[in-house]
C-alpha positions in Angstrom: 22.1 -6.0 -23.2 20.3 -9.1 -24.2 18.9 -11.9 -22.2 21.2 -14.3 -23.2 23.8 -11.9 -22.0 22.1 -11.2 -19.0 22.1 -15.0 -18.2 25.6 -15.6 -19.1 26.1 -12.8 -16.5 24.3 -14.4 -13.7 26.4 -17.5 -14.2 29.5 -15.6 -14.2 29.0 -14.5 -10.5 27.1 -17.1 -9.4 24.8 -15.4 -7.3 23.1 -17.3 -4.8 20.1 -16.2 -2.4 21.1 -16.1 1.4 17.9 -17.4 3.7 16.7 -14.5 5.8 19.1 -12.0 4.5 18.1 -9.4 1.5 22.0 -9.6 0.3 23.2 -12.0 -2.3 26.5 -13.9 -2.4 28.1 -13.4 -5.4 31.5 -14.1 -7.0 34.3 -11.2 -6.4 34.7 -9.1 -9.5 38.3 -8.4 -8.5 39.6 -11.7 -7.1 37.3 -13.9 -8.0 36.5 -15.0 -4.2 33.2 -14.8 -2.7 31.7 -11.6 -1.5 28.1 -10.3 0.0 26.0 -7.5 -2.4 22.6 -5.9 -2.5 20.3 -6.9 -5.3 21.3 -4.8 -8.1 24.8 -4.3 -6.9 26.6 -7.7 -8.4 28.7 -6.0 -11.1 30.4 -4.4 -8.6 30.8 -6.5 -5.9 33.9 -7.0 -4.2 35.5 -8.8 -1.3 37.2 -7.0 1.9 40.6 -7.5 0.5 39.8 -6.4 -2.8 38.4 -2.9 -1.2 41.8 -2.5 0.8 42.4 -5.6 2.6 43.1 -4.7 6.4 43.0 -1.3 5.6 39.9 0.2 7.3 37.4 1.4 4.3 35.3 4.4 4.0 31.6 3.1 4.5 30.9 5.3 1.5 33.3 3.8 -1.2 31.3 0.6 -0.4 28.8 -0.3 -3.4 26.7 -2.2 -0.1 29.5 -5.0 -0.8 31.3 -7.1 2.0 33.5 -10.2 2.5 31.3 -13.2 2.8 31.0 -14.1 6.8 32.7 -10.8 7.7 31.5 -10.7 11.4 29.7 -7.2 10.5 27.3 -8.7 8.4 26.4 -11.7 10.3 23.7 -11.3 12.4 20.8 -13.7 13.9 17.3 -13.3 11.8 14.4 -13.9 14.3 12.0 -16.5 12.8 9.2 -14.0 13.4 10.3 -9.8 13.5 7.5 -8.4 14.7 4.1 -9.9 15.8 1.3 -10.9 13.0 -0.8 -8.4 12.4 -4.0 -9.0 13.9 -7.0 -10.3 12.6 -9.9 -8.4 12.1 -12.4 -9.0 15.0 -15.3 -9.0 12.7 -14.8 -9.7 8.8 -17.5 -7.9 6.7 -17.8 -11.2 4.3 -19.7 -12.3 7.6 -23.2 -12.0 6.1 -25.5 -12.2 9.3 -22.6 -10.5 12.0 -24.3 -7.4 11.7 -27.8 -8.9 13.0 -26.0 -11.5 15.8 -24.0 -8.4 17.3 -27.3 -6.2 17.3 -25.6 -3.3 14.8 -27.3 -0.1 15.0 -26.7 1.6 11.4 -25.6 4.9 11.4 -28.0 7.3 9.8 -26.0 8.3 7.2 -25.6 4.5 6.2 -29.1 4.1 6.2 -30.1 7.0 4.3 -27.7 5.8 1.1 -28.9 2.4 1.5 -32.7 4.0 1.4 -31.8 6.1 -1.8 -30.4 3.4 -3.6 -33.6 1.1 -3.1 -35.7 4.1 -4.1 -33.7 4.5 -7.4 -33.7 0.5 -8.2 -30.9 -0.7 -7.2 -29.9 -3.7 -5.7 -28.5 -2.8 -2.3 -26.4 -4.5 0.5 -25.0 -3.3 3.3 -22.0 -4.6 5.3 -20.3 -4.0 8.6 -16.5 -5.1 9.8 -14.6 -4.2 12.8 -10.7 -4.6 13.2 -7.4 -2.5 13.6 -6.3 0.0 11.1 -2.5 0.6 10.2 -1.6 3.6 11.4 -0.4 5.7 8.6 3.2 6.5 9.4 4.4 3.2 11.5 2.0 0.7 9.8 1.1 -0.6 13.5 -2.1 -1.7 14.5 -4.4 1.2 15.8 -7.4 0.6 18.1 -10.3 -1.3 16.8 -13.0 0.6 14.7 -16.3 0.0 12.9 -16.8 0.3 9.2 -19.8 0.2 7.4 -20.5 -0.3 3.7 -23.0 0.4 1.2 -22.9 -1.8 -1.8 -25.3 -1.2 -5.0 -25.9 -3.5 -8.1 -27.8 -3.2 -11.1 -27.3 -4.6 -14.2 -23.6 -3.9 -15.4 -23.1 -1.2 -12.7 -22.0 -1.5 -9.2 -20.5 1.1 -6.8 -19.5 0.7 -2.9 -19.0 3.3 -0.2 -17.2 3.0 3.2 -18.1 4.8 6.3 -16.1 5.3 9.1 -15.5 7.1 12.2 -18.5 9.8 11.3 -17.5 9.9 7.6 -17.7 8.5 4.5 -14.1 7.6 3.9 -14.3 6.6 0.1 -16.5 5.7 -2.9 -15.7 3.7 -5.9 -18.3 3.7 -9.1 -17.7 1.0 -11.8 -19.4 -0.7 -14.8 -19.9 -1.2 -18.5 -16.6 1.1 -20.3 -16.1 2.5 -16.2 -13.0 1.1 -14.7 -12.8 1.5 -11.1 -13.5 5.0 -10.5 -12.6 6.3 -6.7 -11.8 10.0 -6.6 -15.9 11.0 -6.2 -17.5 11.5 -2.7 -20.8 10.6 -1.5 -22.5 13.9 -3.4 -21.1 12.5 -6.5 -22.3 9.0 -5.7 -25.9 9.8 -5.2 -25.5 11.6 -8.9 -24.2 8.8 -10.0 -27.0 6.5 -8.5 -29.4 8.4 -10.5 -27.8 8.0 -13.7 -24.8 6.1 -14.0 -24.6 6.7 -17.6 -22.6 10.1 -17.0 -20.6 11.8 -19.9 -16.9 11.5 -19.6 -17.0 15.6 -18.7 -18.5 14.6 -15.6 -15.7 12.1 -14.4 -13.1 14.8 -15.5 -14.9 17.4 -13.5 -14.3 15.4 -10.3 -10.4 14.8 -11.0 -9.7 18.4 -11.8 -11.6 19.2 -8.4 -9.3 16.2 -6.6 -6.2 17.8 -8.4 -6.6 21.8 -7.0 -7.7 19.9 -3.2 -4.2 18.2 -3.5 -2.4 21.5 -4.3 -4.2 23.4 -1.9 -3.6 20.4 0.7 0.5 20.7 -0.4 0.7 24.1 0.0 -1.1 24.8 3.3 1.9 21.9 4.6 4.8 24.1 3.0 3.3 27.5 4.8 2.2 26.1 8.0 4.6 27.2 10.9 7.2 24.4 11.5 7.7 23.5 15.2 10.8 21.7 17.0 13.3 20.3 14.8 11.5 21.1 12.0 12.0 24.6 12.0 15.9 24.0 13.1 
């Protein structure tokens, strides 16, 4: 269907956005009255009368549409569903924060920064403190310290983040290399010694990461199920 036809269709159904709702107010395809429909279901939108009048219609037969103004779809939406996510206690953009707070850098961070300096890189250390979101619920976790080591030289750059006693992620980029984040800190040390690595070096890291993901999924499938998982 052409764009012109899409515009024509949008005009015919008279789709209107509803404040504080994901639903749209559209024209019923049955009688021409008003109905509610989820985005993408406008072509199937029908009001309650067209779906069966006073007869109760099974929910499964309704493609997310209802008559506009139906009590079942009216609700008072609070202005703020959940509290705002807490801002960082300390931002990594605050350049002298580590000095002002008397931060003692972890040994692993100091060592990586020192190695980079010895190889001729411009090195910058950063520190931040804030709450990270829970992997499943997204709720803020307890405040944590994060330490970053950033490297720059000519058209090359890299950075690594250390948190909770481990290197959480490493990125390398520059010249013809888009940001590459599959390597670990050992790979980063090799890269800092010679950033002009051949394509095969990156391919080997990609394959290693792929195999690690395969092993992770196999272990997840074979682990004993507990409680409701095994029901």
